[in-house]
Backbone of each chain as ProteinMPNN parsed JSONL, in Angstrom:
{"seq_chain_A": "XXXXXXXXXXXXXXXXXXXXXXXXXXXXXXXXXXXXXXXXXXXXXXXXXXXXXXXXXXXXXXXXXXXXXXXXXXXXXXXXXXXXXXXXXXXXXXXXXXXXXXXXXXXXXXXXXXXXXXXXXXXXXXXXXXXXXXXXXXXXXXXXXXXXXXXXXXXXXXXXXXXXXX", "coords_chain_A": {"N_chain_A": [[27.511, 32.403, 41.394], [26.941, 29.346, 43.107], [28.299, 27.067, 42.495], [30.805, 27.708, 41.804], [33.075, 27.492, 43.65], [33.304, 24.695, 43.703], [33.89, 24.104, 41.015], [36.348, 25.358, 40.88], [37.762, 23.807, 42.677], [37.809, 21.385, 41.304], [39.308, 22.18, 39.154], [41.727, 22.733, 40.421], [42.561, 20.278, 41.183], [44.827, 17.496, 41.445], [45.001, 15.709, 39.261], [43.832, 17.202, 37.191], [45.678, 19.203, 36.925], [47.867, 17.732, 36.073], [46.969, 16.958, 33.525], [46.844, 19.448, 32.282], [49.533, 20.168, 32.313], [50.764, 18.194, 30.846], [51.802, 17.545, 27.529], [50.935, 15.623, 25.821], [48.656, 14.457, 26.896], [46.065, 15.744, 26.502], [45.481, 15.646, 23.609], [45.4, 12.823, 23.35], [43.246, 12.177, 25.032], [41.249, 13.476, 23.612], [41.242, 11.95, 21.246], [40.387, 9.416, 22.214], [37.902, 10.213, 23.153], [36.523, 11.108, 20.798], [36.588, 8.771, 19.215], [35.136, 6.957, 20.84], [32.709, 8.278, 20.927], [31.987, 8.089, 18.281], [31.292, 5.361, 18.143], [29.166, 5.285, 19.986], [27.261, 7.138, 18.888], [27.059, 6.154, 16.265], [26.147, 3.454, 16.578], [23.73, 3.911, 17.941], [22.427, 5.414, 16.005], [22.013, 3.462, 14.075], [20.085, 1.87, 15.293], [18.102, 3.832, 15.604], [17.6, 4.448, 12.899], [16.522, 2.023, 12.127], [14.11, 2.134, 13.526], [12.986, 4.151, 12.076], [12.513, 2.886, 9.752], [14.594, 1.911, 8.148], [16.293, -0.926, 7.855], [19.024, -2.805, 9.378], [21.226, -5.582, 9.458], [19.36, -7.254, 10.488], [15.822, -7.565, 10.751], [14.644, -7.42, 13.21], [13.834, -5.466, 15.969], [14.376, -6.023, 18.63], [16.54, -7.836, 18.523], [18.472, -6.209, 17.334], [18.703, -4.199, 19.296], [19.722, -5.732, 21.447], [22.187, -6.37, 20.396], [23.392, -3.937, 19.781], [23.286, -2.265, 22.087], [25.115, -3.121, 24.267], [27.613, -2.372, 23.177], [27.15, 0.334, 22.878], [26.914, 1.21, 25.594], [29.391, 0.564, 26.788], [31.078, 2.116, 25.175], [29.992, 4.617, 25.725], [30.647, 4.927, 28.412], [33.423, 5.152, 28.165], [33.577, 7.505, 26.653], [32.419, 9.327, 28.42], [34.207, 9.226, 30.566], [36.651, 10.106, 29.406], [35.797, 12.581, 28.556], [35.12, 13.793, 30.998], [37.635, 14.002, 32.13], [38.879, 15.814, 30.38], [37.228, 17.998, 30.839], [37.808, 18.501, 33.53], [40.393, 19.503, 33.362], [40.067, 22.126, 32.673], [37.918, 23.23, 34.199], [36.555, 25.564, 35.134], [36.581, 27.173, 32.862], [35.204, 25.626, 30.883], [32.668, 25.385, 32.063], [31.436, 27.849, 31.751], [31.185, 28.044, 29.078], [29.12, 28.502, 26.332], [28.605, 26.591, 24.289], [29.395, 24.221, 25.481], [27.517, 24.143, 27.546], [25.137, 23.9, 26.055], [25.618, 21.385, 24.916], [25.603, 19.686, 27.182], [22.977, 20.087, 28.082], [21.587, 19.023, 25.917], [22.39, 16.372, 26.122], [21.048, 15.64, 28.443], [18.442, 15.865, 27.481], [18.449, 13.839, 25.49], [18.727, 11.653, 27.077], [16.343, 11.709, 28.52], [14.627, 11.262, 26.38], [15.398, 8.675, 25.758], [14.509, 7.294, 28.046], [11.803, 7.781, 27.698], [11.321, 6.35, 25.337], [11.915, 3.824, 26.304], [9.967, 3.372, 28.262], [7.437, 4.131, 27.17], [7.59, 4.008, 24.309], [8.435, 1.399, 23.669], [6.281, -0.208, 24.08], [4.346, -3.202, 23.809], [6.249, -4.391, 22.158], [6.891, -6.933, 21.202], [4.886, -7.462, 19.389], [5.32, -5.806, 17.174], [7.897, -6.2, 16.509], [9.305, -7.136, 14.173], [8.107, -5.736, 12.19], [7.858, -3.775, 9.186], [7.021, -1.113, 9.418], [7.017, 0.713, 12.318], [5.179, 1.541, 15.402], [3.925, 4.941, 15.607], [4.796, 6.386, 17.847], [7.191, 5.17, 18.574], [8.65, 5.657, 16.299], [8.814, 8.403, 16.427], [10.39, 8.702, 18.737], [12.761, 7.592, 17.779], [13.422, 9.385, 15.707], [13.755, 11.778, 17.159], [15.914, 11.043, 18.807], [17.937, 10.628, 16.884], [18.184, 13.249, 15.809], [18.888, 14.769, 18.08], [21.312, 13.592, 18.866], [22.934, 14.221, 16.683], [23.062, 16.971, 17.008], [24.397, 17.03, 19.467], [26.976, 16.13, 18.756], [27.644, 18.203, 17.032], [27.648, 20.583, 18.705], [29.513, 19.699, 20.534], [31.849, 19.546, 18.995], [32.183, 22.208, 18.433], [32.974, 23.256, 20.872], [35.741, 23.022, 21.136], [36.611, 25.081, 19.544], [35.807, 27.448, 20.598], [36.693, 27.906, 23.102], [37.685, 29.812, 25.868], [40.969, 30.507, 27.013], [41.542, 30.385, 29.958]], "CA_chain_A": [[27.023, 31.007, 41.384], [27.501, 28.593, 44.228], [29.128, 25.94, 42.087], [32.135, 28.215, 41.453], [34.147, 26.849, 44.45], [33.431, 23.299, 43.283], [34.613, 24.123, 39.735], [37.738, 25.719, 41.179], [38.367, 22.636, 43.324], [38.085, 20.413, 40.234], [40.416, 22.766, 38.377], [42.971, 22.651, 41.206], [42.838, 18.873, 41.463], [46.126, 17.036, 40.939], [44.851, 15.104, 37.928], [43.577, 18.296, 36.24], [46.948, 19.88, 36.742], [48.709, 16.839, 35.273], [46.496, 17.019, 32.135], [47.255, 20.755, 31.756], [50.981, 20.243, 32.142], [51.221, 17.228, 29.848], [51.548, 17.952, 26.154], [50.323, 14.509, 25.098], [47.41, 13.974, 27.518], [44.822, 16.251, 25.921], [45.196, 15.021, 22.303], [45.007, 11.423, 23.544], [41.881, 12.176, 25.566], [40.366, 13.854, 22.498], [41.134, 10.787, 20.347], [39.529, 8.414, 22.86], [36.573, 10.804, 23.219], [35.894, 11.101, 19.471], [36.384, 7.385, 18.78], [34.034, 6.325, 21.564], [31.474, 8.94, 20.492], [31.649, 7.481, 16.983], [30.571, 4.106, 18.369], [27.887, 5.589, 20.646], [26.337, 7.772, 17.946], [26.856, 5.256, 15.124], [25.3, 2.318, 16.968], [22.392, 4.427, 18.243], [21.822, 5.792, 14.717], [21.564, 2.249, 13.381], [18.802, 1.507, 15.924], [17.149, 4.9, 15.244], [17.225, 4.278, 11.492], [15.614, 0.872, 12.076], [12.791, 2.612, 13.968], [12.465, 4.997, 11.0], [12.184, 2.048, 8.602], [15.765, 1.44, 7.399], [16.877, -1.912, 8.76], [20.399, -3.275, 9.19], [21.324, -6.988, 9.074], [18.218, -7.991, 11.024], [14.639, -6.7, 10.869], [14.146, -7.431, 14.584], [14.279, -4.372, 16.83], [14.928, -6.586, 19.858], [17.879, -8.383, 18.239], [19.353, -5.06, 17.103], [18.951, -3.595, 20.607], [20.601, -6.611, 22.227], [23.525, -6.365, 19.825], [23.977, -2.588, 19.755], [23.362, -1.577, 23.375], [26.358, -3.321, 25.042], [28.673, -1.542, 22.58], [26.818, 1.725, 23.205], [27.176, 1.565, 26.995], [30.845, 0.537, 27.026], [31.639, 3.301, 24.512], [29.538, 5.819, 26.431], [31.461, 5.042, 29.625], [34.729, 5.663, 27.747], [33.406, 8.904, 26.237], [32.148, 10.129, 29.616], [35.43, 9.304, 31.362], [37.624, 10.986, 28.746], [35.198, 13.913, 28.57], [35.243, 14.329, 32.354], [39.049, 14.353, 32.333], [39.14, 17.06, 29.649], [36.496, 19.046, 31.558], [38.533, 18.802, 34.768], [41.605, 20.273, 33.073], [39.71, 23.55, 32.59], [36.53, 23.177, 34.667], [35.942, 26.895, 35.204], [36.424, 27.653, 31.49], [34.145, 24.891, 30.184], [31.363, 25.59, 32.691], [30.775, 29.063, 31.257], [31.177, 28.014, 27.612], [27.739, 28.221, 25.904], [28.526, 25.351, 23.518], [29.46, 23.131, 26.453], [26.224, 24.109, 28.239], [24.163, 23.327, 25.12], [25.893, 19.956, 24.766], [25.146, 18.983, 28.378], [21.51, 20.135, 28.085], [21.131, 18.076, 24.899], [22.602, 15.019, 26.653], [19.933, 15.392, 29.355], [17.275, 15.645, 26.608], [18.541, 12.548, 24.818], [18.513, 10.665, 28.125], [14.893, 11.719, 28.76], [14.04, 10.613, 25.206], [15.679, 7.238, 25.897], [13.575, 6.792, 29.059], [10.489, 7.84, 27.057], [11.237, 5.195, 24.428], [11.949, 2.589, 27.084], [8.73, 3.186, 29.028], [6.242, 4.267, 26.321], [7.831, 3.644, 22.915], [8.631, -0.037, 23.447], [5.072, -0.938, 24.446], [3.943, -4.285, 22.914], [7.319, -4.533, 21.165], [6.873, -8.271, 20.583], [3.909, -7.484, 18.292], [5.806, -5.113, 15.976], [9.352, -6.363, 16.502], [9.892, -7.271, 12.835], [7.271, -5.019, 11.227], [8.591, -2.723, 8.47], [6.667, 0.182, 9.983], [6.775, 0.593, 13.75], [4.216, 2.556, 15.861], [4.34, 6.341, 15.451], [5.479, 6.856, 19.059], [8.564, 4.663, 18.51], [9.306, 6.378, 15.202], [9.099, 9.739, 16.95], [11.55, 8.591, 19.635], [13.935, 7.361, 16.931], [13.74, 10.628, 15.002], [14.29, 12.711, 18.158], [17.232, 10.564, 19.2], [18.852, 10.904, 15.774], [18.424, 14.689, 15.68], [19.59, 15.29, 19.255], [22.709, 13.131, 18.84], [23.648, 15.019, 15.678], [23.318, 18.267, 17.64], [25.412, 16.819, 20.508], [28.273, 16.1, 18.07], [27.886, 19.545, 16.501], [28.057, 21.496, 19.769], [30.743, 19.167, 21.111], [32.99, 19.931, 18.155], [32.343, 23.661, 18.54], [33.62, 23.625, 22.141], [37.169, 23.141, 20.902], [36.932, 26.293, 18.78], [35.29, 28.649, 21.245], [37.098, 27.918, 24.499], [38.614, 30.823, 26.362], [42.061, 29.75, 27.619], [41.348, 30.016, 31.369]], "C_chain_A": [[27.718, 30.208, 42.486], [28.386, 27.43, 43.792], [30.558, 26.383, 41.77], [33.255, 27.584, 42.296], [34.383, 25.397, 44.042], [34.24, 23.212, 41.985], [36.093, 24.416, 39.966], [38.472, 24.533, 41.805], [38.726, 21.575, 42.284], [39.297, 20.871, 39.424], [41.75, 22.567, 39.094], [43.406, 21.225, 41.515], [44.146, 18.451, 40.798], [46.055, 16.508, 39.505], [44.642, 16.178, 36.857], [44.88, 19.003, 35.903], [47.863, 19.046, 35.846], [48.311, 16.9, 33.798], [46.928, 18.336, 31.496], [48.738, 20.787, 31.434], [51.483, 19.317, 31.046], [50.857, 17.687, 28.443], [50.742, 16.887, 25.422], [48.932, 14.157, 25.617], [46.16, 14.425, 26.772], [44.513, 15.67, 24.539], [44.785, 13.56, 22.418], [43.581, 11.313, 24.05], [40.882, 12.507, 24.461], [40.147, 12.682, 21.552], [40.173, 9.747, 20.923], [38.083, 8.897, 22.846], [35.857, 10.699, 21.865], [35.625, 9.666, 19.0], [35.226, 6.727, 19.516], [32.7, 6.972, 21.207], [31.016, 8.387, 19.148], [30.842, 6.206, 17.188], [29.218, 4.342, 19.038], [26.878, 6.086, 19.606], [26.037, 6.85, 16.754], [25.904, 4.118, 15.449], [23.867, 2.775, 17.248], [21.682, 4.818, 16.945], [21.286, 4.581, 13.974], [20.221, 1.787, 13.957], [17.729, 2.541, 15.552], [16.658, 4.733, 13.805], [16.295, 3.083, 11.317], [14.198, 1.301, 12.475], [12.155, 3.464, 12.873], [12.239, 4.199, 9.711], [13.357, 1.563, 7.766], [16.448, 0.367, 8.239], [18.242, -2.431, 8.346], [20.39, -4.762, 8.813], [20.155, -7.812, 9.591], [17.004, -7.066, 11.094], [14.17, -6.567, 12.321], [14.739, -6.302, 15.424], [14.944, -4.926, 18.086], [16.335, -7.138, 19.659], [18.879, -7.237, 18.084], [19.716, -4.379, 18.42], [19.955, -4.414, 21.409], [22.032, -6.558, 21.723], [24.187, -4.994, 19.93], [24.222, -2.027, 21.155], [24.609, -1.856, 24.218], [27.505, -2.466, 24.506], [28.434, -0.078, 22.936], [27.241, 2.07, 24.628], [28.666, 1.552, 27.326], [31.483, 1.79, 26.42], [31.24, 4.573, 25.242], [30.356, 6.034, 27.7], [32.835, 5.61, 29.284], [34.65, 7.137, 27.367], [33.212, 9.801, 27.462], [33.419, 10.296, 30.446], [36.446, 10.254, 30.723], [37.111, 12.423, 28.724], [35.345, 14.567, 29.933], [36.679, 14.769, 32.625], [39.39, 15.654, 31.618], [38.454, 18.231, 30.333], [37.288, 19.486, 32.795], [39.742, 19.701, 34.506], [41.327, 21.771, 32.934], [38.248, 23.725, 33.006], [35.855, 24.541, 34.64], [35.684, 27.452, 33.794], [35.276, 26.973, 30.762], [32.764, 25.242, 30.727], [30.659, 26.832, 32.148], [30.762, 29.134, 29.734], [29.781, 27.638, 27.113], [27.622, 26.899, 25.14], [28.573, 24.124, 24.421], [28.115, 22.988, 27.165], [25.138, 23.508, 27.352], [24.349, 21.818, 25.022], [25.355, 19.172, 25.962], [23.615, 18.948, 28.438], [20.948, 19.122, 27.08], [21.318, 16.629, 25.365], [21.49, 14.646, 27.635], [18.671, 15.069, 28.541], [17.288, 14.251, 25.987], [18.325, 11.416, 25.824], [17.018, 10.557, 28.452], [14.18, 10.995, 27.606], [14.224, 9.09, 25.271], [14.72, 6.599, 26.905], [12.162, 6.731, 28.479], [10.305, 6.635, 26.134], [11.14, 3.903, 25.222], [10.605, 2.313, 27.754], [7.5, 3.168, 28.109], [6.465, 3.674, 24.928], [7.931, 2.149, 22.655], [7.388, -0.874, 23.786], [4.675, -1.958, 23.376], [4.963, -4.504, 21.788], [7.273, -5.883, 20.461], [5.926, -8.329, 19.387], [4.446, -6.828, 17.02], [7.307, -5.23, 15.788], [9.958, -6.392, 15.096], [9.083, -6.545, 11.766], [8.077, -3.93, 10.523], [8.289, -1.342, 9.04], [6.292, 0.014, 11.457], [5.782, 1.681, 14.18], [4.803, 3.973, 15.825], [5.153, 6.836, 16.646], [6.944, 6.402, 19.07], [9.342, 5.362, 17.405], [9.712, 7.77, 15.653], [10.328, 9.715, 17.857], [12.834, 8.397, 18.835], [14.384, 8.627, 16.228], [14.365, 11.65, 15.954], [15.71, 12.343, 18.552], [18.269, 10.911, 18.136], [19.213, 12.389, 15.704], [19.226, 15.229, 16.863], [21.056, 14.84, 19.244], [23.539, 13.9, 17.826], [24.018, 16.374, 16.278], [24.387, 18.155, 18.73], [26.811, 16.844, 19.877], [28.644, 17.508, 17.588], [28.385, 20.509, 17.587], [29.343, 21.028, 20.432], [31.955, 19.616, 20.312], [33.252, 21.436, 18.244], [33.09, 24.081, 19.803], [35.105, 23.889, 21.92], [37.575, 24.415, 20.174], [36.588, 27.571, 19.521], [35.827, 28.836, 22.653], [38.042, 29.064, 24.812], [39.694, 30.086, 27.139], [41.821, 29.394, 29.092], [40.259, 30.814, 32.053]], "O_chain_A": [[28.908, 30.375, 42.753], [29.129, 26.87, 44.598], [31.423, 25.551, 41.499], [34.279, 27.181, 41.744], [35.519, 24.925, 44.034], [35.142, 22.384, 41.852], [36.969, 23.816, 39.343], [39.64, 24.282, 41.51], [39.783, 20.948, 42.354], [40.172, 20.084, 39.063], [42.768, 22.272, 38.468], [44.493, 21.0, 42.046], [44.525, 18.965, 39.746], [46.903, 16.804, 38.663], [45.193, 16.089, 35.76], [45.143, 19.351, 34.752], [48.546, 19.579, 34.972], [49.171, 16.897, 32.918], [47.327, 18.367, 30.332], [49.157, 21.353, 30.424], [52.489, 19.599, 30.394], [49.746, 18.157, 28.198], [49.965, 17.195, 24.518], [48.112, 13.619, 24.873], [45.297, 13.61, 26.444], [43.385, 15.236, 24.309], [43.921, 13.099, 21.672], [42.801, 10.485, 23.58], [39.811, 11.907, 24.376], [39.027, 12.434, 21.105], [39.275, 9.26, 20.236], [37.159, 8.131, 22.574], [34.712, 10.25, 21.802], [34.561, 9.38, 18.451], [34.423, 6.021, 18.907], [31.671, 6.296, 21.184], [29.82, 8.233, 18.902], [29.84, 5.98, 16.509], [28.234, 3.682, 18.702], [25.789, 5.53, 19.463], [24.899, 6.777, 16.293], [24.969, 3.845, 14.696], [22.908, 2.115, 16.846], [20.483, 4.585, 16.796], [20.243, 4.651, 13.324], [19.331, 1.366, 13.218], [16.597, 2.183, 15.226], [15.466, 4.858, 13.524], [15.394, 3.105, 10.478], [13.217, 0.894, 11.854], [10.931, 3.503, 12.749], [11.824, 4.761, 8.697], [13.15, 0.87, 6.77], [17.111, 0.687, 9.226], [18.581, -2.495, 7.165], [19.624, -5.165, 7.938], [19.976, -8.956, 9.174], [17.143, -5.899, 11.461], [13.373, -5.68, 12.626], [15.955, -6.185, 15.575], [15.944, -4.384, 18.558], [17.213, -6.945, 20.499], [19.983, -7.282, 18.626], [20.872, -4.024, 18.648], [20.908, -3.877, 21.975], [22.979, -6.682, 22.5], [25.396, -4.897, 20.141], [25.245, -1.385, 21.393], [25.132, -0.929, 24.836], [28.278, -1.903, 25.281], [29.368, 0.66, 23.251], [27.861, 3.11, 24.852], [29.152, 2.418, 28.054], [32.314, 2.444, 27.051], [32.041, 5.499, 25.37], [30.718, 7.163, 28.034], [33.361, 6.449, 30.016], [35.533, 7.924, 27.708], [33.769, 10.896, 27.533], [33.682, 11.378, 30.97], [37.03, 11.099, 31.402], [37.889, 13.368, 28.856], [35.656, 15.755, 30.025], [36.909, 15.789, 33.274], [40.098, 16.501, 32.164], [39.011, 19.326, 30.408], [37.421, 20.678, 33.072], [40.076, 20.556, 35.326], [42.238, 22.589, 33.061], [37.444, 24.292, 32.266], [34.72, 24.668, 34.18], [34.679, 28.126, 33.568], [34.47, 27.632, 30.106], [31.806, 25.381, 29.966], [29.43, 26.872, 32.088], [30.379, 30.153, 29.159], [29.296, 26.554, 27.437], [26.65, 26.166, 25.32], [27.897, 23.125, 24.176], [27.625, 21.877, 27.368], [24.319, 22.713, 27.813], [23.38, 21.06, 25.04], [24.729, 18.126, 25.793], [23.022, 17.929, 28.793], [19.957, 18.448, 27.359], [20.505, 15.761, 25.044], [21.039, 13.502, 27.669], [17.933, 14.137, 28.858], [16.265, 13.566, 25.96], [17.808, 10.355, 25.475], [16.493, 9.459, 28.637], [13.252, 10.217, 27.828], [13.337, 8.324, 24.893], [14.185, 5.516, 26.668], [11.418, 5.781, 28.72], [9.261, 5.983, 26.151], [10.384, 2.999, 24.868], [10.155, 1.169, 27.81], [6.63, 2.307, 28.244], [5.626, 2.925, 24.427], [7.57, 1.671, 21.579], [7.443, -2.104, 23.776], [4.663, -1.642, 22.186], [4.604, -4.761, 20.639], [7.576, -5.979, 19.272], [6.121, -9.135, 18.477], [4.083, -7.23, 15.915], [7.917, -4.481, 15.025], [10.985, -5.762, 14.843], [9.336, -6.713, 10.573], [8.879, -3.24, 11.153], [9.179, -0.497, 9.137], [5.371, -0.73, 11.795], [5.551, 2.634, 13.436], [6.007, 4.171, 15.989], [6.091, 7.616, 16.479], [7.827, 7.137, 19.51], [10.536, 5.628, 17.545], [10.791, 8.262, 15.321], [11.195, 10.584, 17.769], [13.873, 8.967, 19.17], [15.578, 8.915, 16.155], [15.357, 12.301, 15.625], [16.594, 13.197, 18.624], [19.345, 11.423, 18.448], [20.382, 12.75, 15.56], [20.132, 16.043, 16.685], [21.944, 15.624, 19.578], [24.707, 14.199, 18.071], [25.13, 16.867, 16.089], [25.193, 19.069, 18.904], [27.719, 17.494, 20.395], [29.788, 17.945, 17.715], [29.411, 21.168, 17.416], [30.168, 21.842, 20.845], [32.968, 20.02, 20.883], [34.395, 21.883, 18.143], [33.754, 25.118, 19.825], [35.66, 24.853, 22.447], [38.748, 24.79, 20.183], [37.019, 28.656, 19.129], [35.474, 29.8, 23.332], [39.05, 29.271, 24.136], [39.387, 29.134, 27.856], [41.888, 28.218, 29.45], [39.992, 30.606, 33.237]]}, "seq_chain_B": "XXXXXXXXXXXXXXXXXXXXXXXXXXXXXXXXXXXXXXXXXXXXXXXXXXXXXXXXXXXX", "coords_chain_B": {"N_chain_B": [[53.892, 18.781, -7.731], [53.834, 20.523, -5.461], [52.753, 22.692, -6.771], [50.185, 21.846, -7.33], [49.185, 21.55, -4.739], [49.402, 24.202, -3.853], [47.618, 25.398, -5.62], [45.192, 24.259, -4.753], [45.136, 25.282, -2.159], [44.939, 28.029, -2.622], [42.502, 28.287, -3.837], [39.148, 29.63, -4.267], [37.208, 28.284, -2.672], [38.759, 27.118, -0.629], [39.802, 29.436, 0.642], [37.447, 30.567, 1.583], [36.588, 28.62, 3.432], [38.605, 28.895, 5.325], [38.16, 31.507, 6.203], [35.42, 31.82, 7.125], [34.224, 31.299, 10.29], [32.495, 29.373, 11.272], [32.526, 27.314, 9.538], [34.624, 25.332, 9.639], [34.265, 23.882, 12.199], [31.706, 22.861, 11.61], [32.04, 21.328, 9.264], [33.809, 19.459, 10.312], [32.123, 18.252, 12.175], [30.273, 16.976, 10.491], [32.034, 15.239, 9.265], [32.804, 13.644, 11.477], [30.3, 12.524, 12.135], [29.78, 11.036, 9.819], [31.921, 9.265, 9.939], [31.17, 7.95, 12.276], [28.892, 6.482, 11.487], [30.052, 4.896, 9.494], [32.102, 3.423, 10.874], [30.577, 2.11, 12.829], [28.756, 0.615, 11.274], [30.571, -1.01, 9.921], [31.637, -2.408, 12.089], [29.37, -3.803, 13.018], [28.919, -5.424, 10.777], [31.336, -6.849, 10.715], [31.217, -8.233, 13.164], [29.027, -9.755, 12.607], [29.989, -11.282, 10.457], [31.973, -12.636, 11.79], [30.487, -14.365, 13.164], [29.604, -13.819, 15.654], [27.514, -12.083, 16.014], [24.259, -12.912, 15.314], [21.668, -13.331, 12.793], [19.188, -13.712, 13.913], [19.384, -13.146, 16.921], [19.947, -14.477, 20.262], [17.028, -14.358, 21.68], [15.419, -12.987, 24.595]], "CA_chain_B": [[53.105, 18.442, -6.532], [53.633, 21.753, -4.694], [51.862, 23.573, -7.54], [48.817, 21.357, -7.132], [48.802, 21.893, -3.361], [49.231, 25.65, -3.831], [46.382, 25.7, -6.344], [44.062, 23.908, -3.87], [45.176, 26.215, -1.021], [44.533, 29.37, -3.051], [41.192, 28.292, -4.49], [38.149, 30.399, -3.509], [36.56, 27.438, -1.665], [39.685, 26.99, 0.502], [39.854, 30.712, 1.369], [36.164, 30.747, 2.274], [36.579, 27.719, 4.589], [39.501, 29.461, 6.338], [37.664, 32.786, 6.722], [34.173, 31.679, 7.874], [34.614, 30.568, 11.497], [31.615, 28.245, 11.593], [32.639, 26.257, 8.529], [35.488, 24.217, 10.053], [33.602, 22.977, 13.143], [30.56, 22.184, 10.988], [32.564, 20.28, 8.38], [34.352, 18.411, 11.177], [30.993, 17.51, 12.747], [29.769, 16.093, 9.432], [33.085, 14.234, 9.128], [32.706, 12.727, 12.619], [29.035, 11.782, 12.03], [29.942, 10.046, 8.75], [32.809, 8.24, 10.507], [30.401, 7.189, 13.255], [28.074, 5.499, 10.767], [30.951, 3.98, 8.795], [32.765, 2.525, 11.822], [29.577, 1.27, 13.48], [28.257, -0.358, 10.287], [31.654, -1.973, 9.692], [31.737, -3.247, 13.285], [28.222, -4.722, 12.995], [29.163, -6.384, 9.702], [32.447, -7.706, 11.14], [30.739, -9.133, 14.215], [28.124, -10.671, 11.929], [30.836, -12.205, 9.69], [32.706, -13.459, 12.75], [29.536, -15.314, 13.739], [29.257, -13.434, 17.033], [26.164, -11.534, 15.917], [23.448, -13.711, 14.415], [20.521, -12.617, 12.252], [18.173, -13.782, 14.954], [20.141, -13.359, 18.144], [19.247, -15.217, 21.305], [16.06, -13.454, 22.301], [15.112, -13.354, 25.977]], "C_chain_B": [[52.785, 19.703, -5.731], [52.688, 22.711, -5.403], [50.405, 23.172, -7.342], [48.327, 21.765, -5.747], [48.544, 23.394, -3.249], [47.933, 26.075, -4.504], [45.161, 25.426, -5.467], [43.973, 24.937, -2.735], [44.612, 27.578, -1.414], [43.148, 29.433, -3.694], [40.171, 29.04, -3.63], [37.475, 29.567, -2.413], [37.447, 27.32, -0.433], [39.741, 28.276, 1.316], [38.586, 30.912, 2.184], [36.113, 29.878, 3.535], [37.463, 28.291, 5.696], [38.9, 30.706, 6.989], [36.414, 32.602, 7.599], [34.405, 30.763, 9.079], [33.739, 29.344, 11.768], [31.829, 27.07, 10.646], [33.448, 25.066, 9.033], [34.817, 23.309, 11.089], [32.429, 22.211, 12.517], [31.02, 21.056, 10.077], [33.126, 19.124, 9.209], [33.239, 17.576, 11.804], [30.429, 16.523, 11.732], [30.744, 14.926, 9.236], [32.973, 13.173, 10.235], [31.436, 11.884, 12.518], [29.128, 10.705, 10.953], [30.842, 8.907, 9.219], [32.05, 7.335, 11.46], [29.592, 6.102, 12.565], [28.948, 4.448, 10.084], [31.538, 2.944, 9.755], [31.752, 1.566, 12.452], [29.02, 0.215, 12.524], [29.308, -1.429, 10.033], [31.759, -2.937, 10.867], [30.601, -4.271, 13.319], [28.443, -5.823, 11.956], [30.256, -7.368, 10.109], [31.998, -8.72, 12.185], [29.792, -10.179, 13.631], [28.936, -11.735, 11.17], [31.591, -13.151, 10.619], [31.785, -14.48, 13.423], [29.16, -14.996, 15.164], [27.842, -12.867, 17.068], [25.373, -12.342, 14.886], [22.252, -12.899, 13.936], [19.378, -12.607, 13.247], [18.88, -14.175, 16.233], [19.328, -14.103, 19.169], [18.303, -14.268, 22.022], [15.732, -13.928, 23.709], [13.859, -14.215, 26.073]], "O_chain_B": [[51.634, 19.941, -5.363], [51.927, 23.442, -4.769], [49.518, 24.014, -7.206], [47.21, 22.259, -5.59], [47.572, 23.811, -2.619], [47.239, 26.979, -4.038], [44.222, 26.22, -5.423], [42.887, 25.403, -2.391], [43.895, 28.207, -0.637], [42.678, 30.512, -4.054], [40.304, 29.083, -2.407], [37.198, 30.089, -1.333], [36.955, 27.411, 0.692], [39.73, 28.227, 2.546], [38.634, 31.366, 3.328], [35.653, 30.331, 4.583], [37.121, 28.189, 6.874], [39.099, 30.942, 8.181], [36.346, 33.161, 8.694], [34.743, 29.591, 8.913], [34.178, 28.393, 12.413], [31.369, 25.96, 10.914], [33.023, 23.92, 8.883], [34.789, 22.092, 10.902], [32.189, 21.052, 12.855], [30.463, 19.958, 10.108], [32.947, 17.957, 8.861], [33.37, 16.361, 11.954], [30.14, 15.374, 12.067], [30.332, 13.779, 9.065], [33.037, 11.972, 9.971], [31.466, 10.681, 12.777], [28.624, 9.596, 11.134], [30.575, 7.738, 8.941], [32.243, 6.119, 11.468], [29.597, 4.948, 12.992], [28.626, 3.259, 10.092], [31.483, 1.743, 9.493], [32.018, 0.373, 12.595], [28.832, -0.939, 12.909], [28.986, -2.613, 9.94], [31.947, -4.138, 10.675], [30.821, -5.447, 13.606], [28.19, -6.998, 12.217], [30.131, -8.571, 9.881], [32.34, -9.901, 12.115], [29.75, -11.324, 14.083], [28.624, -12.925, 11.226], [31.821, -14.314, 10.287], [32.247, -15.351, 14.16], [28.484, -15.785, 15.825], [27.073, -13.119, 17.996], [25.773, -12.442, 13.727], [21.861, -11.917, 14.566], [18.684, -11.602, 13.399], [18.971, -15.35, 16.588], [18.137, -14.337, 18.966], [18.721, -13.474, 22.865], [15.763, -15.126, 23.989], [13.463, -14.61, 27.17]]}, "name": "protein", "num_of_chains": 2, "seq": "XXXXXXXXXXXXXXXXXXXXXXXXXXXXXXXXXXXXXXXXXXXXXXXXXXXXXXXXXXXXXXXXXXXXXXXXXXXXXXXXXXXXXXXXXXXXXXXXXXXXXXXXXXXXXXXXXXXXXXXXXXXXXXXXXXXXXXXXXXXXXXXXXXXXXXXXXXXXXXXXXXXXXXXXXXXXXXXXXXXXXXXXXXXXXXXXXXXXXXXXXXXXXXXXXXXXXXXXXXXXXXXXXX"}
């Protein structure tokens, strides 16, 4: 594979080396990663559940989006940064880990689903913003999002149990 | 106290969780997903109670 030199370069990077050598760095990164994922997945689930008919403190999809999404994006940035740092510490090992590959593929899928909801699913949102039952296409996007995020957490947690040392 | 802990450790359910390799990551995933919903719901409620999040937020 042609990305092997790139992975090796990431592995050899000063920061990666510092994370490997430090005893405290990795557990801290894991804590930040899991906590920020909790907020990403939790907030998104609340919006997904609203699309599936279970509403939180407000029936309005638009209000819920406006309130949940800033928290989602800030948390996602934290999760991505801590995740990237952990990846760098053993880039060559993670890249060939099937659970890691599944997780990344699922993240791409969930991103495509988000774009799908944004472009198609939110059509005429003002008309059904507070309706108990939203259009089937939006419900489908919510269901897909919920299922894919659950799988992301599942495969993510498995990475820590299946990783070959180096 | 130690007897109680030993009893839990030696129970068939505990041995099974230790032996089956997929059980721990799966239980941890369920744990994390439940935490995600708990923390996020609490945060939404707290922000609502703090008056930062309104029932009908400022719509565009």
